[in-house]
N, C-alpha and C positions, 0 to 999 in steps of 0.2 A: 511406554513400558520402560521401567528402570533397568539399567544394565547391572548385572551381578558379577562379582569376581569369583571365579572358579579356580581353585588351585590345580595345577597340573602335576605330573609325576616329577618334574624337575624342581618343584617347589615354588616356581614363579606362578603368579596368578594370571589368568587369561580372562578378558572380559567377554561376556556372552549376552546377547540380547535376542529376543524372539519369543516365539510361542513355545508351548510344551512340546514334548516329543511327537513326531509325526504319526506315531501309531495310535494316537488318540483321535484322529480324524474319523468322522463317521463312515466315509467311503472305504477306509482301510480296515475298519472293524467288522466289515461284512464277511460272513463265512457262507458262501453260496453252497446250498445243499443240492438243488436241482434246477435245471433250466429247461424251457420248452422251446427248443431250437426250431421246431417245425412251425410254430406260430408266426414267426417273422416271414416265413415262406408262404404260408397259406392266407395270411391276413395283412391288410393295410392298417398300421397302427396309427390311431388318431390321437389318443391321450393315454397317459400312464399315471397310475395311482399306487401309493404304498399303503398296505393295510396290514393290521395285525391279525393273527389267527387265534381263535379260541380252541385250545387243544387240551386233551386229557394227558395225564402223566406218561403213560406208556407211548403215546404218540410222539411226545417230545424226545424220548429216548430213541425211538426208531428213526425220527428225523435226524437226530445228531449222528446216527450211524449211516445215514444216507439212503435208507430204504424207502424211497418215495418215487412215484411216477406221476408226471403231469400230462401224460398222453391224452387222456379223455376228459380232462378237467375243464370246467367252465363255471362262471358265476351268474347268479340270478338275483334280482331284487324282488323280495316278497314281503309285503306288509311293513315296508319301511326299513327292512333289514337286508343286508347283502349276505348271501350264502354261497359257499364254494362247494360245488357238486362234482362227483366223478373223480376226485383226487384219491389216489390209492396210496395209503401209508401202510406198509406191511406190519403185521402184528409183531410186537417185540418178542424176541427169542426167549428172553428170560422172564417174561411176564407170566402171571398165573391166571386165575379166574378173573382178575381185574383188567385183562387185556381189552383193547378197543376193537371196534368193527373197522376193517380196512377201508371200506368205501362209504362211510357215514358222511352226512352233510355237515360242513363245518362253518360256523359263523365267522364272518370277517368284520373286523373292528375298524370303522371309518368315522370321520366327523359327520355330523348331521348335514352340514352344507354339502359335503361331497356326495353323500347318499342322495340328497335332493337333486343334485346335478346329474347323477347317474340315472335316477328314475326318469328324468326328462329326456336324456340322450338315448337310453335303451328303448324307449317307446318309439323312436324313429325306426323305420323299417331297415333291416339289414345290419343293425349294430348289435354287437354282443360283447360280453366281458370274458376275457381269457387270461389266465395266469401266465406270466412270462418266466418268473423264477420264484423260488422259495429260498430264503436265507435267514441267518441269525444276525441280528444287529443289536449289539449291547446286551446279548443274552436272551433277547426276545425273538420269537419266530415271526417273520414278516413274509408277505407275498407281494410281488410286483404285479399289479393287475392292469391290463390294458383294455381300453375301449377300442374295438376293432371293427372293420368292415371286410367281408370276405373278398378275396381276389378272384377274378375270372381266370379261366385256364390260359387264355392268351396273355394275360398279365404275368402269370407264373412263367410261361415260356420266355417272355421278354426279360424278366428278371434273371432267368438262368442264362440267357444269351449275353446279357450285360456282365454277369459274374464271370462267365467263361472268357469274354473278351478282355476283361480287366486282368484275369489270371494270366492269359497269354501275353498281354503287354508287359506285365511284371516279369514273366519268364524271359522275354526278349531283352528287357533292360538288364536283368541279372546276367545274362550271357554276354552282353556287351561289356559290362563292367569287368567280368572275369576274363574277357578277351577271347572268347570262343567264336 
């Protein structure tokens, strides 16, 4: 990439090389609307996919306002299409008769190869599709979809014990650094 001369306030030019502004990176353009924090506790995540969501106009406005719940949401593969079920998007406050149904089934937009892979994997016993988060990327609504296997209750207890031990170790290190 060629270096360009950029004039500074003092009148002298300063050479600058590199990429465009860092705000153009895809990971920085994400505006997270909702996350499913309980999914990481209840399930072992095997694979993660990014999918678009086919939404109606008032659903987009309600999503931008943050009125969404992923609590009971899951995805299914039916007739070669992936559908998001149980997702609750609150009706738009300023909508009229054109408002949407809050719990309607929403189509997920994936590549054909990804859908074929998901069909094969969801036929295995114990695997399901769960949304981890909903966000806007480049103005488009996206969902982070995970292929998961349910955890047994003893696995959950073990995860909680590990998390508590890690928290306690960080607390002790923090106290040592502060000199307590």
